[in-house]
C-alpha positions, 0 to 999 in steps of 0.5 A, a space after each residue: 288210523 286202522 280201526 278193527 271191529 274191536 276198536 270200541 269195546 274189546 271186552 264184554 258188555 252190552 250197549 243200549 241202542 240209544 248210544 248206537 242210534 246217536 252215533 248213526 244219526 251223527 254219521 248221517 249228518 256227516 254224510 255217511 251212508 248209514 243204511 250201508 253201515 247197518 246192513 254191513 254189521 247186521 243191525 236192523 233199523 227196527 232194532 236200532 229204534 227200539 229204546 229197550 234193545 241192547 247190542 253186544 259190545 262187539 256188534 256196536 264196535 263193528 258198527 263204529 269200525 264200518 263208519 271209520 272205513 266209510 268215512 276215512 276220517 282218522 278222528 271220526 270219533 271227535 267229528 261224530 261227537 260234534 255232529 251228535 245232536 243234543 237230546 240224542 242221549 235222551 235221559 242223560 241229556 234231559 237230566 243235564 238240561 235240568 241240572 242245577 250246575 255243570 257238576 251236577 250234570 256230570 254226576 248224573 251222567 256218571 251215575 246213569 251211564 252204566 245203563 247205556 254201556 255195562 262195561 264202562 264207568 265214569 268216575 269223578 274225583 272232586 277231592 282235588 284240583 282239578 276235578 277229574 272225570 274219567 272213562 274207565 273199563 271194568 276190564 282195565 286200561 286196555 278196555 277203553 280204546 282211543 276212539 271210544 275215549 275221544 268220543 266219550 270225552 268230546 260228547 260229554 263236554 259238548 252236551 254238558 256245555 250245550 245243556 247248561 249254557 256254561 262254556 266251562 274250560 277244561 284244564 287238560 285232557 289225558 289219554 293212556 294211548 299212544 299219540 296220533 300223528 296229528 292232534 290238531 283236531 283234539 286241541 281244537 275240540 277240547 280247547 286245552 292241552 291234550 297229552 297221550 301216554 298218560 297213566 289215566 
């Protein structure tokens, strides 16, 4: 997978450092040189550790692109989500721990995620069966890259399961993007049918 510097957030918007900090910690756990990652894109540790700091979307994207380059892992998004420790997203993870149900945990995430990433929404549709949880960019379908969608879906799935203690199943995962050559890891992580080239 060739990942450009615009791989994660090609549109405008800012990202709270908690998101990049969680990703960097996951990459450290995967054995990547995170100091080299940060130096390459000009992000200081001080900025990364500042809970109130925000990064331009392009800077956060460049950090992901460098991680892909160093790891040579075409599904780093999935493996980083698995390595991301519970609690890394602080407020959202805390609310998930205190949610009365799996549904409430997802609703908290959807409600507060714009504080983390100003360009992304997480709409939930509970009117039908199955209930759907989407990752949507304000700029349209092209605004959510496949790596970002993969990471979001996997991170929310794994963190909500861990926080609630409920190993709820997924019916399916769909991506608007073209299919990669191998979806073995997608099927393992999500544990359900995974379809590409979908409308949503």
